[in-house]
VMD Tcl script that draws the C-alpha trace (Angstrom):
set ca {
  {103.83 118.54 118.43}
  {103.58 114.85 117.80}
  {106.40 112.63 116.62}
  {104.09 111.66 113.72}
  {103.80 115.25 112.40}
  {107.00 115.04 110.47}
  {106.35 111.63 108.83}
  {105.29 111.90 105.17}
  {103.67 109.15 103.08}
  {102.95 108.87 99.41}
  {99.19 108.27 99.04}
  {97.81 107.22 95.63}
  {94.15 106.68 94.88}
  {93.62 104.93 91.55}
  {90.29 105.45 89.82}
  {91.23 103.68 86.64}
  {93.73 103.65 83.74}
  {93.87 104.87 80.20}
  {96.30 104.29 77.37}
  {96.57 107.61 75.49}
  {99.11 108.28 72.70}
  {101.26 111.27 73.42}
  {100.17 112.90 70.15}
  {96.56 112.82 71.43}
  {97.58 114.24 74.81}
  {99.40 117.16 73.10}
  {96.07 118.04 71.23}
  {94.08 118.09 74.42}
  {92.99 121.42 75.87}
  {91.60 122.54 79.15}
  {88.45 120.56 80.03}
  {89.34 117.58 77.85}
  {88.11 114.22 79.11}
  {90.04 111.01 79.12}
  {87.91 107.83 79.30}
  {89.11 105.35 81.94}
  {89.04 101.54 81.69}
  {86.49 101.24 84.50}
  {82.93 101.98 85.36}
  {81.61 104.17 88.14}
  {80.73 101.08 90.24}
  {84.22 99.54 89.95}
  {86.37 99.64 93.13}
  {88.95 102.30 93.57}
  {92.28 101.16 94.98}
  {94.47 102.92 97.50}
  {98.24 102.60 97.69}
  {100.53 104.01 100.47}
  {104.20 104.14 99.51}
  {103.46 101.99 96.48}
  {101.87 99.20 98.52}
  {98.19 98.30 98.05}
  {96.42 98.83 101.38}
  {92.69 99.27 100.63}
  {89.77 99.30 98.19}
  {86.95 101.82 98.26}
  {84.48 103.72 96.29}
  {84.26 107.36 95.33}
  {81.38 109.25 97.04}
  {80.24 112.64 95.59}
  {78.14 114.98 97.76}
  {77.50 118.36 96.21}
  {80.92 119.81 95.28}
  {82.83 117.43 97.68}
  {84.45 114.15 96.62}
  {85.64 111.55 99.15}
  {86.64 107.91 99.33}
  {84.69 105.43 101.33}
  {87.01 102.56 102.31}
  {85.20 99.26 101.68}
  {87.94 96.81 102.41}
  {91.54 96.60 103.66}
  {94.07 94.56 101.61}
  {95.47 91.39 103.11}
  {99.19 91.42 103.75}
  {101.21 89.94 100.89}
  {98.65 90.77 98.29}
}
mol new
graphics top color blue
foreach p $ca { graphics top sphere $p radius 0.5 }
foreach p [lrange $ca 0 end-1] q [lrange $ca 1 end] { graphics top cylinder $p $q radius 0.2 }
display resetview
């Protein structure tokens, strides 16, 4: 067992944002779609422990979705 096995990190991958009133969310059912403020070619951002670390793009192959990292954030950004 490695010393790294017990370390946890909070990983967040942000595809986009949406402002949705709570009354609209309460009306949503299973399968509802929420439009995001970005296009499919816009970069996706990656945060680790609330710190921006990378940008990438979503890659879909069949029923699998993954993130291709296209750049690493500069320190202090």
